[in-house]
C-alpha angles and dihedrals in degrees: 000000000000116000115263109234091210091054091046091053090050092050092047090056091044091055090069093056107031138053117267092248091053092051091049091050090052089049092054093045094049091045089054090050092048091050090053094047096043090212139066111303092228089071095054121124130214091252092054092049091049090051089049092051091049089052091052089054091048090051089058099247115162122256091247092054092049090048091051093050091048091049090055091052092047092052091049094051091045087056089051090053092052089052091050092240092121135024096206141043106223093184090062089072096056114118108224125210115253112262118218113228109223116218113254114259116230143184119244115245089254093053091049090053091050090052092052093046090052088065093057114125145113100247122100093248092050090054089049094048094050092047090050094051092044090051095047092049098032098047103023094233124171112244091247089053093050095047091044094050115119123221088240090058093070120087106187095177093057091031093232136130124204108220131192105214137180116325091017091287114155122215136172116230126191119230129206129245094261093052091047091051092048090050091047091053091047094049092047104037107015115033097050088063093049098043098093095142101040093245123179094221117106097222118052133183127233092273094053096256126120116286110250131216089252089052091053091051091052092049092053092046091053093047092048091055091049090049093052094250128130104272092208091055097053119079135143095267090054088064090050090052090048092050092055096042095048091048092054092045088052092056104266115151119248096240093055091050089050091055093047092050093045094233113166092202124049091212089069090057091045089069087077092058089065089056092050092045090054091051092047090055091050092049091048094055090045099046114021113098093218091053090052096040094057092058092043093050091054091051093047091051089053093050098043101039099028126226119317111263131198131212124232091270091053098254118139125251106211097199134059090224113105114257087215107167098039090237124156120252090253092054091049090051 
């Protein structure tokens, strides 16, 4: 289909505010909508958009994909409203399918330790890798926050890092003793050998440039393989999930964890409480004497009394002893 000039104008404006991948995703989603409508999107009605959404459901698309395509349409019509081309936003009335929120996957404390130990070494890159893993796990940073961290943003004496998070919001996150020691070793014995271009970033690659998100992913994948973990399972956000979960399991309050993670909404942080609740239940049934005793008592009852038997007429026999002569209880007494 021919390119819609109104859509192209919207995407051109979006380029200044969104990442290139986001703009490209919006382009694909709006192109799919235009192909379905067979006319310019700006002339679409609420009924046509509802029919389109129903067709996406019938085609088996996931709830998250349908939500993303609807979000692209909403943004486009909002842009049309700002231009004065439309008075309404028909996509705002679309009922979206409920999206299930999967529980965050985490490493166990032992797995996290194995990953950190796999980075041990005396070369500059080994010091960098261990400091990176310690910071991702010890401070719960997003990978973009860790790779974007400046050297000046680390206060080893106070054991704090100053992070620039989503939306340009700055927050200060405490780091533990292990992370502080790993950063101190990296700054003293690793980074000086990598800093060939006098860059301000904390983490540098082998050529002296800033470490990228892709570089951080590759480092973790390599360390996971060395630690005997599934390399495809381990990624930077997994360490962030583990940081939050292990804090809550250790007794940290939800609001403090929210501030350390930089979540704008507490409901996002509350996802981790479901993970910890599940683990608490598992630990209870494994460790609590009443949880074990109930199962044991049932087994002992089965062994001592024997299985419950029934007579030919369906009545229960409460004892495992044969009721051999068919006498009544009074006669036996």
